[in-house]
C-alpha positions as CSV (number, residue, x, y, z in Angstrom):
1,X,0.1,0.0,0.0
2,X,2.8,2.4,0.8
3,X,4.1,2.2,-2.8
4,X,0.9,2.7,-4.3
5,X,0.0,5.5,-2.2
6,X,3.7,6.8,-3.0
7,X,2.9,6.9,-6.8
8,X,-0.8,7.9,-6.2
9,X,-1.9,4.7,-7.8
10,X,-5.0,2.4,-6.9
11,X,-5.2,-1.4,-7.3
12,X,-7.4,-0.7,-10.3
13,X,-4.4,1.0,-11.8
14,X,-2.2,-2.1,-11.2
15,X,-5.0,-4.2,-12.9
16,X,-4.8,-2.1,-16.0
17,X,-1.1,-2.2,-16.1
18,X,-1.4,-5.8,-15.8
19,X,-3.8,-6.3,-18.3
20,X,-2.5,-3.6,-21.0
21,X,1.1,-3.3,-20.1
22,X,4.3,-5.2,-21.6
23,X,6.7,-7.8,-20.4
24,X,10.1,-6.1,-20.3
25,X,11.9,-9.1,-19.0
26,X,11.4,-12.9,-17.7
27,X,10.9,-13.1,-14.1
28,X,11.1,-16.3,-11.7
29,X,8.4,-19.1,-11.5
30,X,4.9,-17.7,-10.7
31,X,6.0,-14.1,-10.8
32,X,4.7,-11.5,-13.3
33,X,6.0,-8.1,-14.2
34,X,4.3,-5.7,-16.5
35,X,5.5,-2.0,-17.4
36,X,3.2,0.8,-19.1
37,X,4.7,3.8,-20.4
38,X,2.7,7.1,-19.5
39,X,4.2,10.4,-20.9
40,X,7.9,10.3,-20.3
41,X,7.4,7.6,-16.9
42,X,7.3,4.1,-17.0
43,X,5.2,2.4,-14.2
44,X,6.0,-1.2,-13.2
45,X,3.9,-3.7,-11.4
46,X,5.4,-7.2,-10.0
47,X,2.8,-9.7,-8.7
48,X,3.4,-13.4,-7.4
49,X,1.0,-15.9,-7.4
50,X,0.0,-17.5,-4.2
51,X,-2.8,-19.6,-2.7
52,X,-5.5,-18.3,-0.1
53,X,-6.5,-21.3,2.1
54,X,-9.1,-19.5,3.8
55,X,-10.9,-19.1,0.6
56,X,-9.5,-21.8,-1.2
57,X,-8.4,-20.3,-4.6
58,X,-5.3,-18.9,-6.2
59,X,-4.7,-15.4,-5.9
60,X,-2.1,-12.8,-7.0
61,X,-0.1,-10.6,-4.4
62,X,1.3,-7.3,-5.4
63,X,5.0,-7.5,-4.7
64,X,6.2,-4.3,-6.1
65,X,4.9,-1.0,-7.6
66,X,7.5,1.3,-9.3
67,X,7.7,4.4,-11.6
68,X,10.9,5.7,-13.2
69,X,11.7,8.2,-16.0
70,X,12.4,7.0,-19.3
71,X,15.2,9.2,-21.4
72,X,13.0,10.2,-24.5
73,X,15.4,11.5,-27.0
74,X,13.8,13.8,-29.5
75,X,15.8,14.0,-32.8
76,X,17.3,17.3,-33.6
77,X,16.8,19.0,-36.8
């Protein structure tokens, strides 16, 4: 929650990044990372697959949320 609050994101924003983002690299087993570019910033979300024993179903836990600047180079004329 701290990382979500730090970047002004909600769980719905994470869901959108996971559904519409792109995978920049391969992660470990049961781990998914997705990135989404917004302006000159890139947001990333890392989730891990887990199991909820109380409800007896598989779930995804948000492990990390981040934001970083991309160097957008504008060609000179």
